[in-house]
Phi, psi and omega in degrees: 000320179296326178295322179290324176296322177296321177299312182297320181290338184283348182224211181238096187296327176300321177293321178300314179295318180299319179294319177298313183295319178298315180292320179299314180296320180298320178293324176303313181292319185301321184256015185299317180298324177296317180296328182257009185304319178301324178291314183295314183294328178294318181291320185261001178053057185279147173282164177304321180294320178294321177299314180300317179297316180300322183276338180282325187302314180299325182292313180295316180298321178298320179296317182293326184280351182299315184295313178303320180292320177297321178295319177299319181298329180293332185260328183248354182099153184289322179295316179295319178298323177297317179295322178297316181294319179296325176295322178292326176296318177301317177297317181298315180294323178294319176301315180298323182287319188264333194236003179267114181228342183228174177296322178296323175297323178298321179294322176296318178298318179299321178295317179294329179299339179302335181299329179290328180284351180279358192283340195302306184297318182292319179298316181296318181290321178297314184288324184268350187296338180274352190256145179292163185308322184291344180248359184296324180298316179294318180299315179294325178295320180291319177294316181299337177296352175298347176292359171297347175303332176297321178289320180297317179298316181295330181279319189265321187297315182299313179295326176294319179295322180291325183279322188238356184098139187298327182289332178293336178297325175300316179295319177299318180294325178298317178291321181295335181297342177293335181292305177297330175301314180293319180300312181294317184297316186268335186256328186275143172236141179301125183298149181279345181288157179274111179294149183288115178270104185236140177278171176302322181298319180292324176296315182290339181302328178301324183273001173273356178251146179302319182299323179299318179289321180298313178299318181296318181290325174296322180291335172300320179290309189283299180282316179301318177297320181297305186288324180293314180290321179299325178288325187272333190302322178302320177294318181297312181298319183291315183283321187278321188248352178067024176287168177290164181297322179291318178297323178300320177293320180295320178294321176297321180302320181301315181289312183297322179296322178300315181297319180290320185291327186273348184304310181297319179298325179299319177293320180294317178298320181294326177301325185264324186259335181108135182296323179294315178299316180296315181294329176300311178296318181302310185294325176293313181297317180301313182299312182292322180293322180294313179297319179298317179296320179295324181278342181265028186295350176268354182236113180295318182295311182295320178300315182295318179298314181295322179291325175296319176297316180300314182292324176299317178295319179298317179297316177298323179295323177298316178294321181293318182297320181278359164283329182278327185304311180292340175287321182280323181235069186296333183263352181217045184299314183294320180295312180297316181297325180295313181291320177299319179297321180295314181296319179300316180292322177300317177298322178297332180293342180278343188292309178301321179295318178300313181294321178295318179293320178301315181293317184291324187263339181242347183079007182216150175275349185305315179303326178295316177298319182295318179300315179296320180294318179297319179297322178298317179293323177298319179291327176297313180297318180296316181296317181296328176290317184287330187294342176298315177287323181303316184284353174265345188241305189231002180218156173281172179304133180087353180094021176277161178292141177288142178289153183298000000 
């Protein structure tokens, strides 16, 4: 406890909380269509492929918008960029409330929702910028726990949609966006550290190295799997098991909360056990849990348990991967992490579309689960091959930090 008090005293805890709250709200908005998908698809009579497309667009758009928002933050400051994004979220929610009447309008709305997914890099930099290097990992972990917003959206959006209509939830969210605006405006202070000013060329430089691609593809499994599945699960529970729309959200919340809660623990375990060792276990557990969930489609209880295990592993994997990033790129951690995050989120955008196509063409979601599991095992094999060189150059055995 004294160590945590020392951590809080070393930085600016109001800014840390504001960054967490901002990221949590952004995640709520980012996956909102996924949380309300059973209501939306019922009204518009969407096919499985149309549902998948609708849910994939916000994830892909969010990944693409990360770099422009990060670039804006370099010129106007991280706090100001945060306020700009929250204003855009308010506009997006207002558009959804007043102007969505057709499926094409929904696709436009889905594209605008991407602005909420752009928040990750700026939130992490804003929250950790006040803390010295020895505490930045913990600060980033606490801010990153804001992805619990996926669980909050799954818990709150369905009952609100049932009580007031799904489109009214957009209006409620527009008004609610004033809360994080106030929190950031009054609590956050622009960090004194010099944020990394990097050009597009410097960002892309990470992907000119094999390690950059390996990390990015692993993050497709861990973060992409987390956000893609969290967006799709309300639809899966509703279509596969015939539960109510509110129950579908509650079941999704159980899994999403596991992923958010375990993220910080994943980083802590990796500090002691090694990021490579942790990711090895994570990728194996994810693969088996996905196949198990796909095969347990006749049992709601078993499916939910396996998905909770899967999300816990995904959350630990997110923490483990970002334990390795600063070891590999100590002088450009934020730049490398930003590009890895973009690729990971882009990969996550394929998951709802993949599941929708699997259902439409085979009549079952199982092929979609199997494809994700196979990709996880492929990334495990690739990482184990690469880690031989990693432990000879920039990491200790198992992926631990080298001693001074």
